[in-house]
N, C-alpha and C positions, 0 to 999 in steps of 0.2 A: 504494500500500500504506500503510494507516494505521499509527499507532504501536502500537496494540493487536496488530495482525496481526504486525508486526515483532517485538514482544516475545514473542508466543506461539511464533513460529518459532525465535527465539534460544533460548528455554527448551527447546524440543524438540530442537534441535541439540545443546545442552550435555548434555541427558539421554541422547541417543543416544551421544555420545562417551564419557560416563561408563560407560554400559552395555557398550559395546564393550571399553573398557579393563578393566572388571571381568571380562568373559568371557575375556580373555587371560591372567589370572592363573592359573597352573597349580600343581599339586603337583609335588614333585621326581620322583615316579614317572612323571609325564606329560611333563615337560620333557625334550627330546631330548638335552641336553648333560649330564644327570644320569643315573647308572645305579646302582641299588641293588646292593651287593656283599655285604651281610650284614644279617641281621635276627633279632631275638629279642624277648622281651617287655620287655626293658630298654632296648634301643637299636636304631637302624637306621643303617647306614653307606652313604653315597653317594660315588661317584667323580664329580668334576666335571672336564670336559676341554673346553678352548677352543683352537682354532687361531687363527692371525693373523686379526684383524678379525671373529672370530665373537662372537656375543652371545647370551646366554640370553634366553628369554622371561621375563616377570615370574613370580616364584615366591613362594608363600606358605610361611612357616615357622610351623607351628602349635604347635611345641614348642620348648623350649630346645635349643640346638645348639652344637656346637664345630667350628671350621674349622682345618685344618692344611694349609699350602701344601707341595706337593711339587715345585714348579718354576714359574717365571714370576710375573707379577703382573697384576692386573686393575684396571679402573675399575669402579665400582659405582653404582647408582642406588637409593637407599632411598626407597620409597614414591612414586616418580614416575619421570620420564624424564630427569632431569638427572644426568649421570654425573660422578663426581669420583674422584680417585685414592684408593685404599685405602692409607693410609700404613703400616698395620701389616702389610700383605702382604709378608712377607719372602721373597724368591725362594729362599733357602736353607732355609726352613722351621724356623728356630730359635724362632719365636714361635707360640704357640697362642692362639686367640681364642675366648672364650665369648660367646654372644649369647642374648638373650631373643627370644620370638616376634616376627615381623614380618609385616605383611600383604602386602608387595610388595617384592621385591628382584630387580634385574637385574644381571648381570655382563657386562663387555665386555673383550675382549683387544685392545688397540691395538698390540701389540708383535709382532715377528717370532717371538720364542720362544713355543712353546706354553705354555699355562697348565694346571696340573693341581693339584687339591686334593682332600682328603677331608673330608666333613662327617659328623659323628656326631650323630645326633638322640637326645636324652635323653627317653625316653618318660614318665618320672615328672616331674610338675610341680615346678619349683624354687621354694622359698619364701625364698630368700636376701634378696630386697629387703625383706621384712618382718621380717628378723632383724638389723636394723642395730645393736642393742645386744649382739649375741652376739659375744664376743671371739674365738671359734673360727673365724669366717668373715669374709671381707671382702665384704659384699654388693654393693659398687660396682665391684669389680675384674673386668675382663673380658679382660685380656691376661696371658699367662704367658710369660716369657722364659727364656733359658738362665741358667746360673750366672754369677757375676761374671767368671770366667775360662773361656771356651769351650774351652780346650785341656786341661782336666782333667775328671775324672769329676764329675758333679753330678746332683742331683735337686732340681727346683723344683716347688712345689705350689700349686695354686689350689683352695680348698675351697668347695664349694657344698653346699646341703642335699640335692641329688639326685645329685651326682657329685663325686668327688675326681679332679682332673686332675693327672697327674705327668709332667713333661717331664724325660726322663732321657738322660744320656750316660755311657757306660762306656768307659774306655780298655781296651786289650787286657789280659785277665786280671783286670780289676777286677770287683767285685761290690757290689751295694747291696741292702739290705732295705727294702721299701716298707711302712711301717706304716699300713695303711688298711683297716680291716674293712669288708666290704661283701658283696653277693650275687654279684659276679662282676666280672672285670677284662677290658676290651678292650685288647689290645696293638696299636698302630699303628706299623708300621715306617717310620721316617723315613730309614733307610739300609739297606743290606744287613745282615741280622742272622743271627747264630748264637749263641743264648743257651742257658744251662742254668737253667731255672726251678726253684725249690725252694719247697715248701709243706708245712707241718706236719711238719717234720723228715724229709722224704723228698725225694729227688731225682726230678725229672720227666724225661721224654724231652727230648732236645735240640729246641729250637725254632728252625727255620731259615726266614726270611722274606725276600722281595725287598722293595725299597723300595715303599711303598704298600700292602703286604699287611696284612691284619688277622687277629687270632686271638683267640678267646674262651677265657678261663680261668675256670672256676667258682670261687666262694668268694673269700676275701680276697686282696688283691694279694700277689704272690709276692716272693721274693728272686730276683735275676737276676745271672748271671755272664756276661761277654762272652768267648766262646771264639775270636773272630777276632783277627787282627793289627791290623785297623783299628778306630777308635772305632765303637761301636754307639750309634745315636741312635734313640730310640723314645718314644712317648707311651703312658701307661697311664691309661685312664679307668675308675676303680673305681666301679661303680654301687651306689647305696645303697638 
């Protein structure tokens, strides 16, 4: 076999491997460990579930997205097959992560404990990276944590041009008003919830959610009061 033939075969093999790898990249709707639990014109919500040693197929994220851990932790491979620990994946779910589109991402659970997370896909394109002179947003911030003291009520906020993400904890009987005008708010329960939402000077019906449930509230973000004895933890994604 001469050098030219060897080179042609090598190029063909590489092209074949790349083609196969490309074919294996799926949308979240097609990847078996992702399941869509909510959808409207502003956002889509997916549940991600991995048991011990399970691994997702490579997934494309075509839009900006937010990930919230509900339990466990994973390793991840961005754009390839080399897995590394996701340091921001907090098993208790106190941290919320915002991401820009990515062409290929795989998750793997190497632990005994099952892994579960929720992904909120933001359908409107975010322009935060081009607004680095705008003091009202932090274009490079991608992680939102709890308050300074996790034993008190708090609201921490990450502002983007397409979404306002609010990480909320309310102690028993406490209430907070969320000042964020938008077209609608997605509430994600990070613990068992029994809340009393309030909007435009009127009380709404009680909102009771299990951990991992989501609920859509039209219009600007509400004020919320915790009606349970235990602290209420939830994330509010106000779409703009």
